[in-house]
C-alpha positions as CSV (number, residue, x, y, z in Angstrom):
1,D,9.7,25.5,-19.8
2,D,8.8,27.6,-22.8
3,P,6.8,25.8,-25.5
4,M,8.3,28.1,-28.1
5,N,11.7,26.4,-27.5
6,A,10.3,23.3,-29.2
7,D,8.2,25.0,-31.9
8,P,9.7,24.1,-35.4
9,R,8.3,27.3,-36.9
10,F,11.3,29.1,-35.4
11,H,14.7,29.0,-37.2
12,S,16.7,28.6,-34.0
13,V,14.6,25.5,-33.0
14,R,15.2,23.9,-36.4
15,L,19.0,24.6,-36.1
16,R,19.1,23.2,-32.6
17,K,17.6,20.0,-33.8
18,L,20.2,19.8,-36.5
19,R,23.1,20.4,-34.1
20,P,24.1,16.7,-33.6
21,A,24.2,16.1,-37.4
22,L,26.2,19.3,-37.9
23,A,28.6,18.2,-35.2
24,R,29.2,14.8,-36.9
25,A,30.0,16.7,-40.1
26,G,32.6,18.8,-38.2
27,L,30.5,22.0,-37.7
28,T,30.8,22.1,-33.9
29,A,30.3,25.2,-31.8
30,A,34.1,25.4,-31.3
31,A,34.7,25.2,-35.1
32,L,32.1,27.8,-35.9
33,A,33.5,30.1,-33.2
34,G,37.0,29.7,-34.6
35,T,35.7,30.6,-38.1
36,A,34.0,33.6,-36.7
37,E,37.2,34.7,-35.0
38,R,39.2,34.4,-38.2
39,L,36.6,36.4,-40.1
40,A,36.7,39.1,-37.4
41,E,40.5,39.3,-37.9
42,E,40.1,39.6,-41.6
43,A,37.4,42.3,-41.1
44,D,39.8,44.3,-38.9
45,A,42.5,44.0,-41.6
46,I,40.1,45.4,-44.2
47,D,39.2,48.3,-41.9
48,A,42.9,49.1,-41.3
49,A,43.4,49.2,-45.1
50,V,40.3,51.5,-45.4
51,D,41.8,53.8,-42.7
52,R,45.0,54.1,-44.8
53,L,43.1,54.8,-48.0
54,L,41.0,57.4,-46.2
55,A,44.1,59.2,-45.0
56,E,45.8,59.1,-48.4
57,A,42.9,59.7,-50.8
58,V,39.9,61.4,-49.1
59,T,39.5,65.0,-48.2
60,V,36.6,66.8,-46.5
61,D,36.1,70.5,-46.9
62,A,34.5,73.1,-44.6
63,F,31.1,72.3,-46.2
64,A,31.2,68.6,-45.3
65,V,31.7,67.6,-49.0
66,A,34.0,64.6,-49.2
67,A,36.3,64.2,-52.2
68,L,37.9,60.9,-53.2
69,S,40.6,60.1,-55.8
70,R,38.9,57.9,-58.3
71,A,42.2,56.3,-59.3
72,A,42.9,55.4,-55.7
73,L,39.4,53.9,-55.3
74,E,39.8,51.7,-58.4
75,E,43.2,50.5,-57.5
76,A,42.1,49.3,-54.1
77,P,41.1,45.6,-53.6
78,G,37.4,44.9,-53.9
79,D,36.7,44.4,-50.2
80,V,38.5,47.6,-49.3
81,R,36.7,49.5,-52.1
82,F,33.3,48.2,-50.9
83,R,34.0,49.0,-47.2
84,L,35.3,52.5,-48.0
85,A,32.1,53.2,-50.0
86,V,29.9,52.1,-47.2
87,R,31.8,54.2,-44.6
88,L,31.6,57.3,-46.8
89,L,27.9,56.8,-47.5
90,Q,27.1,56.3,-43.8
91,A,29.1,59.3,-42.7
92,V,27.7,61.7,-45.4
93,G,24.2,60.4,-45.4
94,G,24.0,59.9,-41.6
95,D,22.4,56.5,-41.6
96,D,23.1,54.2,-38.7
97,Y,22.8,51.1,-40.9
98,P,24.7,50.4,-44.1
99,P,22.9,50.4,-47.4
100,R,22.1,47.1,-49.1
101,S,25.2,45.3,-50.6
102,A,23.6,45.1,-54.1
103,R,23.1,48.9,-54.2
104,V,26.7,49.6,-53.1
105,A,28.0,47.2,-55.7
106,A,25.8,48.9,-58.4
107,L,27.2,52.3,-57.3
108,L,30.8,51.1,-57.5
109,A,30.1,49.7,-61.0
110,A,28.7,53.1,-62.1
111,I,31.8,54.8,-60.7
112,G,34.0,52.4,-62.5
113,G,32.1,52.7,-65.8
114,A,32.0,56.5,-65.9
115,S,33.7,58.0,-68.9
116,G,36.4,60.6,-68.5
117,E,34.4,63.7,-69.6
118,R,30.8,62.8,-68.6
119,T,29.6,63.6,-65.1
120,V,27.8,60.7,-63.4
121,R,25.6,61.4,-60.4
122,R,23.8,58.9,-58.2
123,T,22.0,59.1,-54.8
124,L,22.2,56.4,-52.1
125,A,21.6,56.2,-48.4
126,G,21.0,60.0,-48.1
127,A,24.1,61.0,-50.0
128,V,24.7,62.4,-53.5
129,V,27.6,60.7,-55.3
130,E,29.1,62.6,-58.2
131,V,31.9,61.3,-60.5
132,R,33.6,64.0,-62.5
133,R,36.8,63.2,-64.3
134,D,39.2,61.8,-61.8
135,V,37.3,62.8,-58.6
136,V,34.4,61.2,-56.7
137,R,32.5,63.7,-54.5
138,L,29.8,63.0,-51.9
139,W,27.5,65.5,-50.2
140,R,24.3,65.3,-48.2
141,E,21.1,64.8,-50.1
142,S,18.6,67.3,-48.8
143,G,15.3,66.6,-50.4
144,R,14.1,63.1,-49.7
145,R,13.8,62.8,-46.0
146,G,14.5,66.4,-45.0
147,L,17.1,67.7,-42.6
148,P,16.9,68.5,-38.9
149,V,15.3,71.6,-37.5
150,V,16.9,72.4,-34.1
151,A,15.8,75.1,-31.7
152,L,18.8,77.1,-30.6
153,H,19.2,78.4,-27.0
154,P,21.9,80.4,-25.3
155,G,25.1,78.3,-24.9
156,F,23.8,75.6,-27.2
157,R,26.4,72.8,-28.0
158,G,25.5,70.0,-30.3
159,I,25.8,68.1,-33.6
160,W,23.6,69.0,-36.5
161,D,22.8,66.2,-39.0
162,H,25.9,64.2,-38.0
163,R,28.0,66.6,-40.1
164,F,28.4,69.9,-38.2
165,A,29.4,70.7,-34.6
166,V,27.3,73.7,-33.5
167,N,28.3,76.3,-30.8
168,A,26.0,79.2,-29.8
169,P,27.1,82.1,-27.6
170,P,25.6,82.6,-24.1
171,G,23.9,85.8,-25.2
172,L,22.0,84.2,-28.1
173,P,18.6,85.8,-28.7
174,G,15.5,83.6,-28.3
175,G,13.3,82.2,-31.1
176,L,16.1,81.1,-33.4
177,V,16.3,77.7,-35.2
178,L,19.0,75.9,-37.1
179,A,17.8,74.3,-40.3
180,A,18.9,73.5,-43.8
181,L,19.4,76.5,-46.2
182,G,17.3,74.8,-48.9
183,T,16.2,77.2,-51.5
184,S,16.4,80.3,-49.2
185,R,18.5,83.2,-50.5
186,A,19.2,86.7,-49.3
187,E,21.1,89.7,-50.5
188,G,24.8,89.3,-50.5
189,L,24.7,85.5,-50.2
190,A,26.7,83.9,-53.0
191,R,27.6,80.3,-53.7
192,P,31.4,79.7,-53.5
193,A,33.1,78.5,-56.7
194,G,33.2,74.7,-56.8
195,L,30.5,74.2,-54.2
196,P,27.6,72.3,-55.8
197,A,24.2,74.1,-55.4
198,A,22.7,70.9,-53.9
199,A,25.5,70.8,-51.3
200,M,25.0,74.4,-50.4
201,A,21.2,73.7,-49.9
202,A,22.2,71.1,-47.2
203,L,24.2,73.6,-45.1
204,P,23.0,74.6,-41.7
205,A,21.4,78.1,-41.6
206,V,20.1,80.2,-38.8
207,Y,16.5,81.4,-39.0
208,A,14.4,83.8,-37.0
209,G,10.9,82.7,-38.0
210,P,10.9,82.5,-41.8
211,A,13.7,84.9,-42.1
212,L,17.2,83.7,-43.0
213,I,19.7,85.6,-40.8
214,A,23.0,83.7,-41.0
215,L,24.8,81.0,-42.9
216,P,27.8,80.3,-40.6
217,S,29.6,78.0,-43.0
218,L,30.0,80.9,-45.4
219,G,30.5,83.6,-42.8
220,W,27.4,85.3,-44.1
221,G,25.0,87.3,-42.0
222,S,25.2,89.8,-39.3
223,G,24.0,86.9,-37.2
224,P,24.0,86.0,-33.6
225,G,27.4,84.5,-33.4
226,V,26.5,80.8,-34.0
227,A,29.5,78.9,-35.1
228,V,29.5,75.6,-37.1
229,A,32.4,73.3,-38.0
230,E,32.3,70.2,-40.1
231,C,32.7,67.0,-38.0
232,L,32.4,64.6,-40.9
233,S,36.2,63.9,-40.8
234,P,36.2,62.3,-37.3
235,R,33.1,60.3,-38.2
236,L,34.9,58.9,-41.2
237,R,38.0,58.0,-39.1
238,A,35.9,56.4,-36.3
239,P,32.5,55.3,-37.6
240,P,29.9,54.3,-35.1
241,R,29.7,50.6,-34.8
242,F,26.1,50.4,-33.5
243,P,23.1,52.7,-34.0
244,A,22.6,55.6,-31.5
245,L,19.2,54.6,-30.1
246,A,19.1,57.2,-27.3
């Protein structure tokens, strides 16, 4: 006997009191459950269409930069286009929850309105979105919330920033950390052609104290044998349905 079950300040209590009137209007529990089931089937069909579009029109490079055919995006139905944008943003930005619908809609409008020669760049949900000619590229935004700093130990296996699988050898020296490259530079470290500077800044790098000793994604450094590989592709194909709260 909980007094809150009769307290009209709560939304559930007010709806419970309306239930007989809703049932007389045809909104029974069974009818609502049937509607929910049909909506779930439609959502599954949209997800299947997004899966096909991902396979046909999206590529991910070794630096976890996703590239999408702008023409394929604009030809897709609205719901598919929206769901694809959300999936890309969540995978690249690493958020467990999708961004607000109005912001995704504004981003899609900006992509659709971009002229052929002008580069358009937006940030949303921890991702940078760039439209250049007929390609939309997304990479991790590095500045606003910062990127993980992970202490490495011999035999380390793990995921860094949702984007890179990390493997360290058993004989790894102590005192090393994996953190974003940021503005660090060292002799012989050059940015590959076509890789945006901001995307390079978000790559995982190995540090010994303040000293940059390896950038595994570029094969730079005499480093300790730490290997990284992008794991954005599987995250796009099978996005997490619920936040990882562990």
